[in-house]
C-alpha positions as CSV (number, residue, x, y, z in Angstrom):
1,M,114.6,65.2,37.1
2,T,117.7,65.5,39.3
3,Y,117.8,66.3,43.1
4,V,119.9,69.1,44.5
5,D,121.1,70.3,47.6
6,G,122.7,73.6,47.7
7,F,124.4,75.5,50.2
8,V,126.1,78.6,50.7
9,V,128.1,79.7,53.7
10,A,131.5,81.8,54.7
11,V,134.6,80.5,55.6
12,K,137.7,81.9,57.4
13,K,140.4,82.6,55.1
14,D,143.3,81.3,57.0
15,R,140.7,77.6,57.5
16,I,139.8,77.2,53.5
17,E,142.3,74.1,53.9
18,D,140.7,72.7,56.8
19,Y,137.5,73.3,54.7
20,R,138.8,71.5,51.5
21,A,139.9,68.5,54.5
22,M,136.2,68.3,55.6
23,A,134.6,68.7,52.1
24,R,136.9,65.9,50.7
25,L,136.4,63.6,53.2
26,A,132.1,64.5,53.0
27,G,132.0,64.3,49.4
28,E,133.6,60.7,49.7
29,V,130.6,59.8,52.0
30,W,128.1,60.9,50.0
31,K,129.1,60.0,46.9
32,E,129.8,56.2,48.9
33,Y,125.8,56.6,49.4
34,G,124.9,57.2,45.9
35,A,125.4,60.7,45.5
36,L,125.5,61.6,41.8
37,T,128.0,65.1,42.5
38,F,129.3,67.1,45.9
39,V,130.8,70.1,44.4
40,E,132.6,72.9,46.0
41,C,133.2,76.4,44.7
42,V,135.0,79.1,46.5
43,A,134.0,82.7,45.0
44,D,136.2,84.2,42.7
45,D,134.1,86.7,40.9
46,V,131.5,87.5,43.9
47,P,130.4,91.3,44.1
48,F,128.8,92.8,47.3
49,G,125.5,93.7,46.4
50,E,123.5,97.2,47.5
51,L,120.7,94.6,48.6
52,T,121.2,91.5,47.6
53,S,124.1,89.4,47.4
54,F,126.1,85.9,47.9
55,P,127.9,88.0,50.6
56,R,125.4,89.7,52.3
57,A,122.9,86.8,52.5
58,V,125.9,85.1,54.8
59,Q,126.8,88.5,56.6
60,L,130.2,88.3,54.9
61,Q,133.3,89.3,57.4
62,E,136.4,91.0,55.8
63,D,138.4,87.3,57.4
64,E,135.5,85.1,55.2
65,I,135.6,84.1,51.8
66,V,132.0,82.9,51.0
67,V,132.0,79.0,49.7
68,F,128.7,77.8,47.0
69,S,128.6,74.2,47.0
70,W,125.7,71.4,46.0
71,I,125.2,67.8,45.6
72,T,123.2,65.8,43.0
73,Y,121.0,63.4,42.7
74,E,118.5,60.4,41.2
75,S,115.9,62.4,43.2
76,R,114.2,64.0,46.0
77,Q,113.7,59.7,47.5
78,A,117.2,59.2,46.6
79,R,118.5,62.3,48.7
80,D,117.0,62.1,52.3
81,A,117.6,58.4,52.0
82,I,121.1,59.3,51.6
83,L,121.3,62.1,53.6
84,A,119.6,59.5,56.2
85,K,122.7,57.6,56.0
86,V,125.1,60.4,55.9
87,M,124.1,61.6,59.0
88,E,124.5,59.1,60.5
89,D,128.0,58.0,59.6
90,P,130.4,58.6,62.4
91,R,132.8,59.7,60.5
92,L,131.0,63.0,59.8
93,K,129.8,63.4,62.9
94,N,132.5,65.2,65.1
95,Q,133.7,67.6,62.0
96,M,130.9,69.7,62.7
97,D,132.5,70.4,66.1
98,N,135.0,72.6,65.3
99,A,133.8,73.2,61.5
100,P,135.5,76.5,59.2
101,F,132.5,78.3,59.5
102,D,129.4,79.3,61.1
103,G,127.1,77.0,60.4
104,K,124.2,79.7,61.9
105,R,124.7,81.4,59.0
106,M,125.2,79.5,56.3
107,I,122.4,78.6,53.6
108,F,121.1,76.0,52.3
109,G,118.3,74.0,50.9
110,G,116.9,71.1,48.6
111,F,115.6,72.1,44.8
112,E,113.6,69.8,42.0
113,A,115.5,70.6,38.8
114,I,113.6,71.6,35.9
115,V,116.1,72.2,33.0
116,E,118.7,70.0,32.4
117,M,120.8,70.7,29.7
């Protein structure tokens, strides 16, 4: 079954184009090393929940928007190998220094697919 890395971040609205450029570069690198898919989505219908929600999870501020992303791999083993290469790739090393989001509020994790249709 497919392995998935998922991410949720709050991006400054006035830096969404910077984020898009960073994501395109990252997607090229991940795909080059073997990721099956690389998807970045901007919130369109994401309500602020009473107890839990995407905005609450990332402590969304008025000048930010939620971005939900995922990368798919053939397996956890493939993901671990690809991620090791990505983390060493010089094209991405300096991207986080001027990231258009607060990495401390990023939510991320790896997931093993249990249903695929």
